[in-house]
C-alpha positions in Angstrom: 60.6 -35.0 -38.4 62.7 -37.8 -36.3 64.1 -40.5 -38.3 63.4 -43.9 -37.6 66.3 -46.2 -37.4 66.2 -49.3 -34.8 67.8 -52.7 -35.0 65.2 -55.9 -35.0 67.9 -58.8 -34.8 71.5 -59.9 -35.3 72.3 -62.7 -37.0 76.1 -64.2 -36.9 76.6 -66.9 -38.6 80.5 -68.6 -37.8 82.0 -72.0 -38.4 80.0 -73.3 -35.4 76.9 -72.2 -36.4 74.5 -69.3 -36.1 73.7 -66.7 -33.2 70.6 -64.5 -33.4 70.2 -61.6 -30.9 67.0 -60.2 -30.0 67.4 -56.8 -30.4 63.3 -55.8 -30.8 63.0 -53.3 -27.7 63.4 -49.5 -26.8 65.9 -49.8 -24.4 68.6 -53.1 -24.5 71.3 -53.2 -21.9 74.5 -55.5 -23.3 76.4 -56.9 -20.4 79.0 -59.2 -19.5 82.8 -59.2 -18.6 86.1 -58.8 -20.7 86.6 -61.0 -24.0 82.8 -61.7 -24.1 81.8 -60.2 -27.3 80.8 -56.8 -26.6 82.9 -55.1 -28.4 82.3 -57.5 -31.4 78.6 -57.2 -30.8 78.9 -53.3 -31.0 81.1 -53.7 -34.6 78.5 -56.1 -35.8 75.9 -54.1 -35.7 78.3 -51.0 -37.4 79.5 -53.8 -40.0 76.7 -54.4 -42.4 76.1 -50.5 -42.9 79.7 -50.8 -44.7 81.9 -49.7 -41.7 85.4 -51.0 -41.8 85.8 -53.3 -38.5 89.1 -54.1 -37.0 88.1 -57.5 -36.0 89.7 -59.1 -32.8 90.8 -62.5 -33.1 88.0 -64.6 -32.1 85.4 -63.2 -34.7 88.2 -62.9 -37.0 88.9 -67.0 -37.1 85.2 -67.6 -36.5 82.9 -65.5 -38.1 81.7 -66.4 -41.8 79.1 -63.2 -42.2 76.6 -60.8 -40.0 73.1 -59.4 -41.1 71.7 -57.1 -38.6 67.6 -56.9 -39.3 66.2 -53.0 -39.3 63.5 -50.5 -39.1 64.2 -47.9 -41.6 61.3 -44.7 -41.7 58.7 -48.1 -41.3 60.0 -50.0 -43.5 61.9 -53.6 -42.5 64.6 -54.8 -44.2 68.0 -56.8 -43.9 71.8 -56.2 -44.5 74.3 -59.2 -45.2 78.3 -58.6 -45.1 80.5 -61.4 -45.1 83.7 -61.7 -44.3 87.0 -62.5 -46.3 86.6 -62.3 -50.4 83.3 -60.4 -50.7 83.6 -58.1 -47.7 83.6 -55.4 -50.3 79.7 -56.4 -50.7 76.4 -56.4 -49.1 73.5 -58.0 -49.8 70.0 -56.3 -49.6 67.9 -59.2 -48.4 64.0 -59.6 -48.2 63.7 -60.3 -44.0 60.6 -62.5 -44.3 61.8 -64.5 -47.5 65.7 -64.7 -47.0 66.0 -63.6 -51.0 68.8 -61.3 -52.2 66.7 -58.7 -53.4 70.3 -56.9 -54.4 74.0 -56.3 -54.4 75.3 -53.4 -52.8 78.7 -52.0 -53.0 80.4 -50.8 -49.5 83.1 -48.0 -51.1 81.9 -46.1 -54.6 82.9 -48.5 -57.6 81.9 -46.6 -60.7 83.1 -49.4 -62.8 80.3 -51.7 -60.8 77.3 -49.7 -61.4 75.9 -50.8 -58.1 74.8 -48.4 -55.3 76.8 -48.4 -51.7 75.1 -49.4 -48.7 75.3 -45.6 -47.1 73.6 -44.4 -50.6 70.6 -47.1 -49.7 70.1 -46.1 -46.5 70.6 -42.2 -46.9 67.7 -42.9 -49.1 65.5 -44.5 -46.8 66.0 -42.1 -44.0 65.1 -39.5 -46.7 67.9 -37.4 -45.7 69.2 -38.1 -49.8 68.8 -34.5 -50.7 70.8 -33.4 -47.6 73.2 -35.6 -48.0 74.1 -36.2 -51.8 74.0 -32.5 -53.1 75.3 -31.8 -56.6 78.7 -33.7 -56.9 80.7 -30.1 -56.8 79.5 -29.5 -53.2 82.2 -30.7 -51.0 83.0 -30.7 -47.4 84.8 -27.3 -46.4 87.8 -27.8 -45.8 88.0 -31.8 -47.1 87.3 -33.3 -50.5 84.6 -36.1 -49.9 80.6 -36.1 -49.8 78.4 -36.5 -46.7 77.4 -40.1 -46.6 76.0 -42.5 -44.5 79.4 -43.1 -43.1 79.3 -39.3 -41.3 75.6 -39.6 -40.0 75.9 -43.2 -38.2 78.4 -41.8 -35.4 75.7 -39.7 -34.3 73.8 -42.6 -33.1 77.4 -44.2 -31.7 79.3 -43.4 -28.9 82.6 -45.9 -29.1 85.0 -46.9 -25.5 87.0 -43.6 -27.0 84.2 -41.0 -27.6 82.4 -42.1 -24.1 85.8 -41.3 -22.6 87.3 -39.3 -25.1 87.3 -35.3 -25.7 88.7 -34.8 -29.2 87.3 -32.7 -31.8 85.7 -35.2 -34.0 83.4 -37.8 -33.7 83.8 -41.1 -35.2 84.8 -41.1 -38.8 84.2 -37.5 -39.3 86.0 -34.7 -39.0 85.6 -31.5 -37.3 84.2 -29.9 -40.8 81.7 -33.2 -41.5 80.7 -33.5 -38.0 79.5 -29.7 -37.7 78.1 -29.8 -41.1 75.9 -33.0 -40.6 74.6 -31.4 -37.2 73.7 -28.5 -38.9 72.0 -30.1 -41.6 69.8 -32.2 -39.4 68.9 -29.6 -37.0 68.0 -27.4 -40.6 70.6 -24.8 -39.6 71.4 -25.2 -43.1 70.7 -26.8 -46.3 71.4 -28.1 -49.6 71.4 -24.8 -51.4 73.5 -23.2 -48.6 76.2 -26.0 -48.6 76.1 -25.5 -52.9 76.9 -21.7 -52.1 79.2 -22.4 -49.6 81.1 -24.2 -52.0 80.5 -22.1 -54.9 82.0 -19.3 -52.2 84.9 -21.2 -51.7 85.6 -21.8 -55.1 85.5 -18.4 -56.4 87.9 -17.5 -53.6 90.4 -20.1 -54.6 90.1 -18.5 -58.3 90.5 -15.0 -57.1 93.3 -15.3 -55.0 96.2 -16.3 -58.1 94.1 -14.0 -60.6 95.1 -11.0 -58.1 98.7 -12.5 -57.7 99.2 -12.8 -61.4 97.9 -9.1 -61.9 100.4 -8.2 -59.6 103.1 -10.0 -61.1 102.7 -8.6 -64.3 102.3 -4.9 -62.9 105.2 -4.9 -61.2 107.3 -6.6 -64.5 105.4 -3.6 -66.9 106.7 -0.9 -64.3 110.3 -2.1 -64.5 112.5 1.1 -65.4 112.7 1.9 -69.0 109.4 0.3 -70.0 107.0 1.9 -72.9 104.0 2.0 -71.7 101.0 0.1 -74.1 100.0 3.2 -75.8 103.5 4.1 -77.1 104.4 0.5 -78.3 101.1 0.0 -80.4 101.8 3.2 -82.4 105.2 2.1 -82.7 103.5 -1.4 -84.1 101.7 0.2 -86.3 104.9 2.1 -87.8 106.2 -1.4 -88.0 103.9 -3.1 -89.9 103.6 -0.2 -92.3 107.1 -0.1 -92.9 106.8 -4.1 -93.4 104.3 -3.9 -95.7 105.9 -1.2 -98.1 109.0 -3.4 -97.7 107.4 -6.5 -99.0 105.6 -4.4 -101.5 108.4 -3.2 -102.8 110.3 -6.6 -102.7 107.4 -8.6 -104.6 107.6 -5.8 -107.6 111.2 -6.1 -108.2 111.1 -9.7 -107.9 107.9 -9.2 -110.7 110.6 -7.1 -112.8 113.0 -9.6 -112.6 111.2 -12.7 -113.6 109.8 -10.5 -116.6 113.8 -9.9 -116.9 114.5 -13.5 -117.6 111.6 -15.3 -119.1 113.2 -15.1 -122.8 115.7 -17.8 -120.7 113.4 -20.3 -120.0 114.8 -22.5 -123.4 117.9 -22.6 -121.2 116.0 -23.9 -118.5 114.6 -26.2 -120.0 118.1 -27.7 -121.3 119.5 -27.6 -118.3 116.1 -29.7 -116.6 116.5 -32.2 -119.7 120.1 -33.0 -119.2 119.2 -33.4 -115.1 116.5 -36.0 -115.7 119.4 -37.5 -118.2 122.5 -37.4 -115.5 119.9 -38.7 -112.9 119.2 -41.9 -114.9 122.6 -42.5 -115.4 123.5 -42.3 -111.5 120.7 -45.1 -111.5 121.9 -47.4 -113.8 125.9 -46.7 -112.2 123.8 -48.2 -109.0 122.3 -50.8 -110.3 125.5 -52.2 -111.9 127.7 -51.9 -109.0 125.1 -53.7 -106.8 125.3 -56.3 -109.4 129.1 -56.8 -109.5 129.1 -57.0 -105.8 126.5 -59.6 -105.2 128.3 -61.9 -108.2 131.9 -61.1 -106.5 129.7 -62.5 -103.0 128.6 -65.3 -105.0 132.6 -65.9 -106.8 133.9 -65.9 -103.4 131.6 -68.5 -101.6 132.1 -71.1 -104.8 135.5 -70.7 -104.2 135.4 -71.4 -100.4 133.5 -74.8 -101.6 136.0 -75.8 -104.3 138.8 -75.8 -101.6 136.7 -77.4 -98.9 135.9 -80.3 -101.3 132.9 -82.7 -100.6 131.1 -81.1 -97.2 129.0 -83.0 -94.8 125.0 -82.1 -95.1 122.4 -82.2 -92.3 120.0 -82.3 -92.4 118.7 -83.7 -95.6 117.5 -80.7 -98.1 115.1 -83.0 -99.6 112.9 -84.8 -96.5 114.9 -83.0 -93.8 116.0 -86.1 -92.7 119.3 -86.4 -90.3 121.9 -87.1 -92.3 125.3 -86.7 -89.3 125.6 -90.2 -89.3 125.3 -91.6 -92.5 128.3 -93.6 -93.6 129.6 -92.1 -97.8 132.8 -93.1 -99.1 136.1 -90.9 -99.2 135.8 -88.8 -102.2 132.5 -89.0 -102.7 129.8 -86.1 -102.5 128.0 -86.5 -99.0 124.4 -85.4 -101.2 124.3 -87.9 -103.9 126.9 -90.1 -102.4 129.0 -89.9 -106.0 132.3 -89.7 -106.7 133.1 -86.0 -106.7 134.3 -84.8 -109.5 136.4 -81.1 -109.4 136.5 -80.9 -113.1 132.5 -79.8 -112.7 133.1 -77.5 -110.1 136.0 -75.8 -111.9 133.0 -75.4 -114.7 131.1 -73.6 -112.5 133.8 -71.0 -111.4 134.8 -70.4 -114.9 131.2 -69.3 -115.5 130.3 -67.3 -112.8 134.1 -64.9 -113.1 132.3 -64.6 -116.6 129.4 -63.4 -115.7 131.3 -61.2 -113.1 133.9 -60.0 -115.9 130.9 -58.9 -118.3 129.1 -57.2 -115.0 132.0 -55.0 -114.8 132.2 -54.1 -118.1 128.7 -53.0 -117.9 129.4 -51.0 -114.9 132.7 -49.5 -116.1 130.7 -48.6 -119.4 127.5 -47.0 -116.9 130.1 -44.9 -115.3 131.8 -43.3 -118.6 128.2 -42.6 -119.6 127.1 -40.8 -116.6 130.8 -38.8 -116.5 129.2 -37.8 -120.2 125.9 -36.7 -118.8 127.0 -34.7 -116.0 129.6 -32.6 -118.5 126.7 -31.9 -120.7 124.6 -30.8 -117.6 127.4 -28.7 -115.7 127.7 -27.2 -119.4 124.0 -26.2 -119.6 123.9 -24.9 -116.4 127.1 -22.7 -117.2 125.7 -21.4 -120.1 122.5 -20.6 -117.9 124.2 -18.8 -115.7 126.3 -16.9 -117.7 123.0 -15.5 -119.5 121.5 -14.8 -116.1 124.7 -13.0 -114.8 125.0 -10.6 -118.2 120.4 -9.6 -117.6 120.4 -9.7 -113.5 124.4 -9.1 -112.3 123.4 -5.2 -112.3 120.2 -5.4 -110.5 121.5 -8.1 -107.8 122.6 -6.0 -105.1 119.3 -3.7 -105.1 117.5 -7.6 -104.2 119.6 -8.4 -101.3 118.6 -4.8 -100.3 114.9 -5.2 -101.1 115.2 -8.4 -99.1 117.3 -7.3 -95.8 115.0 -4.2 -95.2 111.8 -6.6 -95.5 113.6 -8.8 -93.1 114.0 -6.0 -90.8 111.0 -4.4 -90.2 109.5 -8.1 -89.8 111.9 -8.5 -87.0 110.8 -5.2 -85.4 107.2 -6.3 -85.8 108.0 -9.1 -84.1 109.9 -8.0 -81.0 107.3 -5.4 -80.4 104.6 -7.2 -80.7 106.7 -9.5 -77.7 106.6 -6.4 -75.6 103.0 -5.8 -76.3 102.5 -9.1 -74.7 102.8 -8.6 -71.3 100.1 -5.7 -71.5 97.7 -8.2 -73.5 97.8 -10.6 -71.3 97.4 -8.0 -68.2 94.8 -7.0 -69.5 93.3 -10.3 -70.2 94.1 -11.2 -66.6 92.1 -8.0 -65.0 88.6 -8.8 -66.9 89.1 -12.5 -65.7 89.6 -11.2 -61.9 86.6 -8.6 -62.8 84.1 -11.5 -63.5 85.5 -13.5 -60.8 85.1 -10.8 -58.2 81.5 -10.1 -59.5 80.4 -13.6 -59.1 81.9 -14.5 -56.0 80.5 -11.0 -54.7 77.0 -11.9 -55.9 77.5 -15.7 -54.6 78.2 -14.0 -51.2 75.3 -11.8 -50.9 73.0 -14.8 -51.9 74.7 -16.4 -49.1 74.3 -14.4 -46.8 70.5 -13.3 -47.7 69.5 -17.3 -47.3 71.4 -17.6 -44.4 69.4 -14.8 -42.6 66.5 -16.9 -43.7 67.1 -19.6 -41.9 68.8 -17.7 -38.9 65.1 -18.6 -36.7 66.5 -22.4 -36.9 69.3 -21.4 -34.1 66.8 -22.3 -31.2 67.8 -25.4 -32.2 70.6 -25.3 -30.7 69.7 -23.4 -27.5 66.9 -26.0 -26.9 69.7 -28.9 -27.3 71.7 -26.9 -24.8 68.8 -26.7 -22.4 68.0 -30.2 -22.7 71.9 -31.0 -22.0 72.2 -28.5 -19.1 69.2 -30.3 -17.4 70.2 -33.6 -17.8 73.5 -32.6 -16.0 71.7 -30.8 -13.2 69.5 -33.7 -12.9 72.6 -35.8 -12.4 73.4 -34.0 -9.3 76.9 -33.6 -10.8 80.2 -32.7 -8.4 80.5 -29.1 -8.5 79.0 -27.2 -11.7 81.0 -27.8 -14.7 79.4 -25.6 -16.8 78.2 -27.8 -19.5 77.4 -26.2 -22.7 77.5 -26.7 -26.4 80.5 -25.1 -28.6 78.9 -22.9 -31.1 81.4 -23.4 -33.1 82.0 -26.8 -33.3 78.4 -28.3 -32.0 80.9 -30.5 -29.1 80.5 -30.4 -25.7 82.3 -28.2 -23.4 83.0 -27.1 -20.0 83.4 -24.0 -18.2 86.8 -24.2 -18.6 87.2 -25.3 -22.2 87.1 -28.6 -24.0 85.7 -31.6 -22.0 90.3 -32.8 -22.0 90.1 -30.2 -19.3 88.2 -32.7 -16.7 88.8 -35.7 -15.2 87.8 -39.3 -16.9 84.4 -40.3 -14.8 83.1 -36.2 -15.8 84.1 -36.9 -19.1 82.3 -40.1 -20.0 79.0 -38.5 -18.3 79.0 -35.1 -20.3 79.5 -37.3 -23.2 76.6 -39.7 -22.2 74.1 -36.7 -21.3 75.7 -34.8 -24.5 74.2 -37.7 -26.6 71.1 -37.9 -24.5 70.3 -34.4 -25.6 70.4 -34.7 -29.1 68.1 -38.0 -29.0 65.7 -36.2 -26.1 65.0 -33.0 -28.3 64.8 -35.2 -31.2 61.9 -37.4 -29.8 60.2 -34.5 -27.8 60.2 -31.9 -30.4 60.4 -33.8 -33.7 62.4 -30.7 -35.1 65.7 -32.5 -36.0 66.4 -35.2 -38.9 68.1 -37.4 -36.2 67.9 -41.1 -36.2 66.5 -42.1 -33.2 69.1 -45.0 -32.1 71.6 -44.3 -29.7 74.3 -47.5 -29.1 76.5 -46.7 -25.7 79.5 -48.3 -25.1 81.1 -48.7 -21.9 79.9 -45.8 -19.8 80.0 -47.3 -16.3 83.8 -48.7 -17.1 85.0 -45.4 -17.8 83.4 -43.4 -15.0 84.8 -45.7 -12.6 84.3 -48.3 -9.8 84.7 -46.1 -6.8 81.8 -45.5 -4.5 80.9 -41.8 -5.7 81.4 -43.1 -9.3 78.9 -46.3 -8.9 76.3 -43.8 -7.3 76.9 -41.0 -10.3 76.7 -44.3 -12.6 73.3 -45.7 -11.3 71.9 -41.7 -11.2 72.7 -41.4 -15.0 71.2 -45.0 -15.7 67.9 -44.1 -13.3 67.7 -40.5 -15.2 68.5 -41.7 -18.7 65.3 -45.1 -18.3 63.2 -42.8 -16.6 63.3 -40.1 -19.2 63.6 -42.0 -21.6 60.3 -43.8 -20.2 58.7 -40.7 -19.7 59.1 -39.6 -23.4 57.4 -43.0 -24.6 54.7 -43.1 -22.1 53.7 -39.3 -22.7 51.8 -37.5 -25.0 54.3 -36.0 -26.8 56.1 -38.9 -28.6 57.0 -37.9 -31.8 58.9 -41.3 -33.2 59.7 -44.6 -31.5 63.3 -44.4 -30.3 66.0 -47.3 -29.5 68.5 -47.2 -27.2 71.5 -50.2 -26.6 74.0 -50.2 -24.1 76.8 -52.1 -23.5 78.6 -52.2 -20.3 80.9 -55.0 -18.4 77.5 -55.0 -16.0 74.2 -53.7 -14.7 74.1 -51.3 -11.6 71.7 -53.1 -8.9 68.1 -52.3 -9.8 67.9 -52.3 -13.3 67.6 -55.9 -14.7 63.8 -55.3 -15.0 63.7 -52.1 -16.8 65.4 -53.1 -20.0 65.8 -55.7 -21.9 68.8 -57.5 -21.2 71.5 -59.6 -23.8 73.5 -61.1 -21.2 77.4 -62.7 -22.1 79.2 -65.4 -19.9 82.8 -66.9 -20.6 80.6 -70.1 -21.0 78.1 -68.2 -23.5 79.9 -66.0 -25.8 78.9 -63.7 -28.6 80.4 -66.0 -31.4 79.4 -69.6 -31.0 
């Protein structure tokens, strides 16, 4: 069913005051010369809905905030958005009390925990199940999810689109525009989108898997490569040889240990001598360190003795500055007593004696270390002599067993490396088979589900008939062959895209195209399209020649007569709103719509 979406009021707060624009009418005409605020008005209508607006200089300098009061599926809400530092937020306002009910984000911000204004609008329109399916569903060929930002361009023909033939509508890509039209006309549904996205992901997974399988198969088909069965047979033989070599080696080591078990007392003797030598090494290191410390201390005292009394600042006791203190010559600069060199000589003598004692202790420790290391060498030689006498005759056998085991182990590892591509190929083939099976299953599910929706294609035919009837009633010169492209759902002519016809005809075709969607929604209700249509500057884009003006008058006449007839007839499904923005109004239409007239003396922004 068509979705009610209409503006009741626009409030512009500027540095010079507040301007309230009454929009609570089915058909509204906003007229005025250039630079009076017409473009600002349509920008202001979209701005609180979360759209980025490239404000012109005057509104950018003057505007403080913009608020719109809306009717959305029977609910009255107000949305207010400031300019400047808080432009990333939108306030949901109670239109009766003016109280702020909720703060909304303009763009998704997971860290804030807030909804976006687009999510709110889609939810109020009852379209959330269509526009917000599971996260993995993205627009075909794109990376983003559908949102209100993709829906609003179907309700708003900007100046560029009125006179344009581009393959997108507003902020849409060609893919997102097509997806939105199909959802609103029920040509597809969320389940179809889930299946389509799943099929796309599976297709992307199958291609690299096929490439990997082909690459490994090509590698294994090279000349001289052994097949998998031969390699596995060789691997079993190599592993058996490795196990047998290991068993023989371990048995030989056991026999060797048994032969040398009587040498354990000698081994313990070597261990004791090693511990004693280690203890002596530590004592030598400590003694040498003490000698080096005393040598440094003695050198420092000798330097001080040669320098005599020296100035000290700050005071080592209280920290006071002693730089300028006067001390008599030959006196200590700290205690101010006469300097006695003999005292320092006594200290030097004591330090030299202490250094001499430390040197003697270091020499004694070094001598003891030499003796302990000699004992260790003798014990190790005794042990080695006994071991050589018992193990020497069989040492060659041990080396042969170790070499045999290492060779078998290396051969096993080499064969396993050769088998790795075969194992990888088997895994790739299994993964590819699973992906192909799942892809084919999803493809069949999608085919079956689309066949259930195929009957909805009549909606496109109905809209195309509305489109052609409107074009015929307008009496366009010649027959442009206007139709709707079934692959893009965009208007086209017999000669192809709209860029193949002139600007005036292009404008009329674009307006008639959007009128066809609105008419179909109002008459049949068999669509989820919002019943709002904003058209920016159709008269200016058609032209100002006599034939152009007559064509514009026919466009306004047919458009207003059609909307009025629908609203008065029994087939009315939902109320609609049309807002037309243009430089001036054709003669004879002023009493047929609500007029918002702007002038240079009375511009939109105060």
